[in-house]
N, C-alpha and C positions, 0 to 999 in steps of 0.2 A: 301388430297385434293381432286379436284372435280370429274374427271373422268379418266378412266382406259385407254381411246385412247388417251388421252393428253402426259400421260406418258409414252404412248408405243413410241406416236411420237416424245418425247424428248430423251428418251433412245436411238432410231434409228439413230437422229440429233447428239445426244455425239458420239457414235459408228464410226461414220463420221468423226466427230470431231479428235477423237483419230486417226485415220487411216491418216486423212491430217496432222495434228502434226507431227507425225512418219516419214511421208513420207518428210515432212520439214526438220525434225532432220536430216536423212538421206543424205541426199543432201550434206551436209556441211562435209562430210567425219567425222565426229565426232561420238563414239559410244554413242548409247543411253543406258548408264550405268543405268539409272531410271527406264527400261522397265524389267529388269529379277530380278525376287524377291529376296529378299536378306533373311539371314538366321536369323532364329527365335530362339535361343538358348537362355535361359536365364543366365544372367551374374554371375558369381561365386563371392559372395560378396556385397557390398554396393555402388548401383550406383546414381548418380545426373545427373540429364536430364535439358536439358536448353529449357523454353518457352517461346517464343516471341508472343507477342497479342497485341490489342489495347482496351481492353476492361477494363473500371473503375472497381474498386474493385475485380479484378480477380487475386490478392496476395493474398486476404483473402479467397478464393476458392481453391487457392492452400496450402495456410496453412492447411485447413483442409486436405486435402490430406495428406502431411507431414505429421501432426499429427497421421495418422491414417497407414502410409505405412513406417516406420522408414527407411528400407531396400532398398527401391525406393524413392529419396526425389528429386524434381522438384524447379528449382530458375528459376522463371518470370519475362521478362523485356517487358517495354511497349513501343512502338517503335510508338505510335502514331503519334509523332510528322512527321514521312517520313516512315511509314511502308513497302512498296516498293523498295524504294531507299536503306533502311536498310538491308532487304532483301537478293536484289542485289548484293552490294556491299561485304557482307559476303559468298555469293557462291561464289563469283569473288575471294576472299582470302580463300577460302576454309576453312571458319570457321562458316557454317551453324550452325543454332541450332537443336538438335533433332527433335522441334517441331516446325511450326509455324503457326499463323493466314493469312487463304490467302482466300479472296472473289471469288466466283464464276467464277464471270466474270475475275479475274485473274490467273486462276488455268489452262486453255489453252496457256496464253504466257509464263509462268514459264516451264509448260511441255516444251515448245522449248528451253528452258536454259539446261536442265536435271536437275530440282531443287529437283526432288523427288526421293523417295525410295519407292520400290512396297512391302508392307507390306503382302501379299496375302499368305505368308509362314506361318503366324500366323492365327491359327484358328478363336481365337478369333478377329481378325480384320475381317474374312470373314464371320463370322457370325453373326458380329455386323449390316449387310446389312436390317436384317428385323427389326431393332429396328429405322427405320430414316424411313420419309415420302420418299417413292420412289423417286420422281424426282428429291430430293436433293441427294440421293446416284447416281443416274445414272449420276450427273456431275462432281462425284468424282472419278469414276473407269477407265474411257476412255476405254467405247467398252466394258466394263467386261475383259480387260487386266490386271488388278491388283488392289490394294486397295491403293491409293497414299493420301488419307485423308478421314477425318470421317467429316459429315454434322456437323455443330455447332447450326445456327442460320437462320432464314429469317426474309424477313422485307415488310410483307406486308402494302401497304399503305393507309392512311385514312386522312381526313383533322381535323387538331386541331383548334379547335374554343375559342377565349376569350368572353366567354356567354356573359358577363359585358357589354362589346362594341358593340355585337350585339343587346343587348337588348336595351341598350341607344339610338341607331340610330336606331332603328326599321326595325334591317336585318333579313332576313327569313333564314332560315338554306338552303343553295343551294342542289340540288340535280344532276343538270348538270351544267357543265361548262359553256355554257349559263347563265345560273341562275349566276354562281359565277362572270362571269364577269359583269353582270347588279347588283348585290348586290355592287361591286366595284364600280363601277360608282356613286352609291348613296351614298358610305360612301366617299369617296374622294370628293364629291360636299359639303356633309354635311360638312368635315371637309379637309379641304387640306392637314393638316398635319399628317393626318393619311391615311394610305395603307391599302390594304386588306391584300396583303404578299408580299414577296421579289424573287427575280428569280437570282438565283446564276449562273451566265454565265463559272465561275471554276470550276462546278460540273456536269460534263457531268453521273456519276452514277445516278444522282439524275433525270435529265432529260431523262437517258435510263429508268428508271421507268415509268415514262411518257409516252415514247412510246409505251414501253410493255403495258400497258394499252389499250391502244388503236390499238391493233393487229397488230403494226407496226413491222413487223419480220423483224430484219434487214440482219439474217444470215437463209441460207438453205443447205443443200449438199445434191445434186445427182450426176449422172452419171460420180461418179468421181471427182467430183470439187464444190468449194465454189460457190454458189450463192450471190451475194452481192444486198441488197436492204436497205443499210440504207437511203437512199433519195427515199423513195417510198411516194404514196398520202397520206399513213397516218400520216407517221411521218412529211409531210409538213404541214397537221393539225392540228398537235399537234404546231409545230413550227411558223407557221402563226397566231394561238390563241395568243400566247406568246409574238411574235413579236407585237402584235396589243395592247397587255395589256402594254408593256413597251413605246410603242408609245404614249399610251395614259396616259401616267404616273400613270397607276394604280397599279404597282406594282414597288419596288423600286430594283436597278440593283448595288448597294454599300455595300451588305452584304456578307459576307462568311458566309455558313451555319456551327451553332457551334462556331464562333469566339467572342471576347468580344465586338463587335462592334454591330453584331447582339441581344446578349442578351441584351444589353444598348437599343436598339429600342424598343424591349419589353418592357423591365422594363420600358421605357418614355410614352408606351400606343400610339407608332405611329403606331402598327402594329396590326393587328383584328386577322390574321389568320395562318396558317403552315399547308403545305401540306408537309406531312414526311409519317415514315415508324413506325412499331412497338417499334424498339428501341429508338424510339426518347420520349418515354414517361417519362424514366429519368432521362433526359437533362433538362426537362424545372421544373421537380419536384427538382434537385439538385441546377440548376443555377438561379430560381425563386421563392423560396420559398415563398416570398412574395405576391405572385399570387395564392396561396393554394385555391383551392374553386371556380377560375373564370375560368376555363380553361374546356373545354367538348371535348370528339372526336366522330365525326361521319364519316358517310362513304364518302369514296372520291367523290368526283362532278363524273357523266359519263359522258360518248359522247350521246346524245341522250337516247333510253330506253337500251340502254346496261348494263349490271349487270357488266361486266367485271371491273376489280380493278388491279393495278399495284405493282410491288415488287421490293424497293429500298434496295440494299446490300443483306446482308448475307454472311455469311462466313463459312469455312470448318476450322481444323486443320490440316495442311498438315505434312506425314513424309517427312522430308527433307534429300537431299541426303547427306550422308557423316556421319548419325549417326551411333555409336557403337551399339546402345544399343533398337535396333529395338523391341525386346520383351517386354523392362519395358515401352517404348514409346505406346506400343498397350493399356497395360493395363491401365496406365495413362489416355491416349486419348478414350478410351472407358467409363471409371468411369467420366471423365469430361462433357463426352456430353451425356449419357443416365442415371446416378445416380441423384436418385431425388432430393438429400439432395444437391446435385453439382449443378442441372439446377434451384432449388429454390433461390438459391445464386445468380448464373449469371441474373437472372431475375429482384432477387431484389436491386440487387449493380448496372448491369451492361445493366440492359434494355433488355436482350436477349430474342428473341421471339424464342423458341428451334425447331430445326430442327427434334425432334423425339416426338412422340405423348406422351411420358411420360412427356414430359416438359410442351405442351401444354393442358396436363390435370390434372396438377397440381391443388391443392385446391386453393392455393393462387389467381390463375387466374380467379378463377369464382366469389372470392370477389369482392365488390366495392374498388377504390382507392381513400382513403382521399384525396389528393393534385386535384384529379377532381372532387369534392363532391360528392366522394361516387360513385360514376358513374362506371357501370362492364364494364370497357374498354377494356376488351380482348374479349369481344364477338362480338365487331365491330372488331377486327382485327382477328379474328375467320372466320367472315363472308367474311371480305377481301380475306383471305388466300383461301376459298373455291371457289373465280372468279376469281385466276390468272391462265391466259393461262399458261399451265407447258409445252408448246410445243416450247416454248420462247427461243434462245440458245445464246452463245456469239461465237464469232468468235475469232479464233486463235491470231488474232493479235489485242484484245481487246485494250490491254493498250497504246498502239501507237494510235489506233482511238479515245482513250478517250481523248488523249490530244491532237490532233488534233481538235475535235471538240471543247474541250476548248478553245483552242485560238480563233477560228472563233466564237464563241459565245462572247467572251468578244470582240473580234473587233467589234462586231454587236449591244451591249449593248453600247458600245463607239459611237453607229450613223456610224460605215464602216463597211456597209455591213448589211444585215439580219440575223435571224436564219435559214432561210431555206439556204440562201448561205452556212451557217455554216453545214447544211447536206450536203451537194454537195462535202464540203471539206471534209467531214470524209469518203462519199463514196469514193474518188480517191484515199485517204489516204487507207484506208482498203485495197482496191485492189494493190495499190503499195508495199504495208507491205508485203502482201501476195506474190506477184510476188518476192518480193525479198530475200524469206525466199522457194522458188520455190513451193510454195503451189499453186497448180490449184485452180483459180478464174475466174468467169466471173461476169460481171454487170448485175442485174436482175434474175429471175428466170428461 
């Protein structure tokens, strides 16, 4: 990552986040059993672990582990249809897996549910800190109070471009968002059935990545309380931009990211670009094989002269409350997210852009990718990663805020309000949801 100062700021905010969330938990009179380090004694005999995730091809990665480790077998379950609903229901029923994939933005929310177990009693878990990019580790340790998850991947953003459509219509590769809008107008005027991209109103995580790029700090922590700035001038600049794109019918709003309908629109040459993250490179490769050689990946358009980029997604593998095999879970989790052979498979099959320098330094990431006409696409993502502001942080009720934002954005896309209104709604939700958990918070910095 780009600079040490940003890492330090994020660590400080993460520390505050941990304190605030713990305060919220203690107010409910429920003991925070996830705050005490669990025992790290190895099991006697063979062990079977449960690992839930959403990554394509992860069963093959797990199979590699199982082949090499007959005494620690892992059963994997794909929960991509309802990731957090499945995890939440399992927690309520006392049937959570040993390990689960959890996005960085969801960690604070699940922390309030006492979802995790502290693995810091395991030396291998604490020693893993040096194996990950610092800002990703700071989001998993809750102010250094323990080790509740290991980082898995990040989502530096870029612009995916249909090179043939751009060439056909004489479009220039946009360097700024203003240029992107200008090229979108040109494209739509040339062919009204063709749009530059789509805006998914039901994807708050994607929209958060756009806010992140514009230094739209959604939360900060000081003076013993959260400061909520979801509805800021920087956020409204992003919202107003996409609102105009929607109003001018330069983007579609009827497609969900990763849906059959989305792929059909691209397959039918109805959309010319995609604003996405590093992990999306395998989506197009695997779902649109006939478009091999027609795609290129370029830097994300910027706001003016700023080189800042955004991050969309990225996950951890969390140690879940109730696991009886912490020692074995740590061994598998560490291997999964730091072993070169495992990381190479995860990138090839699931598109993961590792949170470990071992993963981002793999030889295969320095090679041209045939689907993208031999382009060295990971050079673009590596540069994007350097330009991400690592001081960005998530609020303790992010899931609730995201759902509120999505509901309001969907209404705006249907002509009932605007995206700027959606920010106001999300701001109000952030404050009220923290109040419900007795987490001190106020509007503004």
